[in-house]
Structure formats: structure tokens, C-alpha cells
C-alpha positions as CSV (number, residue, x, y, z in Angstrom):
1,M,0.0,0.0,0.0
2,A,1.2,3.5,-0.8
3,V,-0.4,6.3,1.1
4,C,0.1,9.6,-0.7
5,G,0.8,13.0,0.7
6,G,0.6,16.5,-0.5
7,F,-3.0,17.6,-0.6
8,S,-4.4,14.3,0.6
9,Y,-7.0,14.9,3.3
10,G,-6.3,18.6,3.3
11,D,-3.1,20.6,3.2
12,V,-3.1,21.8,6.8
13,L,-0.9,21.0,9.8
14,G,-1.9,17.7,11.3
15,A,-4.0,16.5,8.4
16,G,-2.6,13.0,8.8
17,G,-4.0,12.9,12.3
18,G,-7.5,13.7,11.1
19,W,-7.1,11.2,8.4
20,S,-6.1,8.5,10.9
21,K,-9.1,9.3,13.2
22,T,-11.5,8.7,10.3
23,I,-10.0,5.2,10.1
24,L,-9.8,4.5,13.9
25,H,-13.5,5.6,14.4
26,N,-14.9,3.4,11.7
27,Q,-14.7,-0.2,12.9
28,R,-15.1,-1.8,9.5
29,I,-12.2,0.2,8.0
30,K,-10.1,-0.2,11.1
31,D,-10.5,-4.0,10.9
32,Q,-9.3,-3.9,7.3
33,F,-6.2,-2.0,8.2
34,E,-5.4,-4.3,11.1
35,E,-5.8,-7.3,8.8
36,F,-3.4,-5.7,6.3
37,F,-0.8,-4.8,8.8
38,I,-0.8,-8.3,10.4
39,N,0.2,-9.8,7.1
40,N,4.0,-10.0,7.0
41,S,4.2,-10.2,3.3
42,T,2.8,-6.7,2.7
43,F,4.7,-3.4,2.2
44,T,3.5,0.0,3.2
45,L,4.9,3.4,2.1
46,G,3.6,6.7,3.6
47,V,4.6,10.0,2.2
48,C,3.9,13.4,3.9
49,N,0.3,13.3,5.2
50,G,0.3,9.6,4.5
51,C,3.2,9.1,6.8
52,Q,1.5,11.1,9.5
53,M,-1.6,9.0,9.1
54,L,0.2,5.7,9.2
55,S,2.3,6.6,12.3
56,N,-0.9,7.6,14.1
57,L,-2.5,4.3,13.3
């Protein structure tokens, strides 16, 4: 998975934090992310806001 940056989810300070909260407060999506991260054969790249979002997850 590659999570983009730049203007993804707004171009404001802390946009990645808001992005992560939309995932954490939606059980269905949260479960999908947990399942993805448990799999050792996956690769994840987060850039800019995407990196903020992933680190908050």
C-alpha cells in the first residue's frame, strides 16, 4: 500500500492525524487496516500526510 501526501485529506498542519481518526473511528475500515498490517508479506509506504496517518494508526 502506498499512502500519498501533498493535498491528501487537506493541506493543513496535522491533516494526517485527522485522516487516521476517520479510520480509527470506523470499525469496518479499522479492521481492514489491522488485517493488512498483520500480514508480514505486505509493504507500506507513507509520504507526507500519508506518513503522519500511518504513524498515528
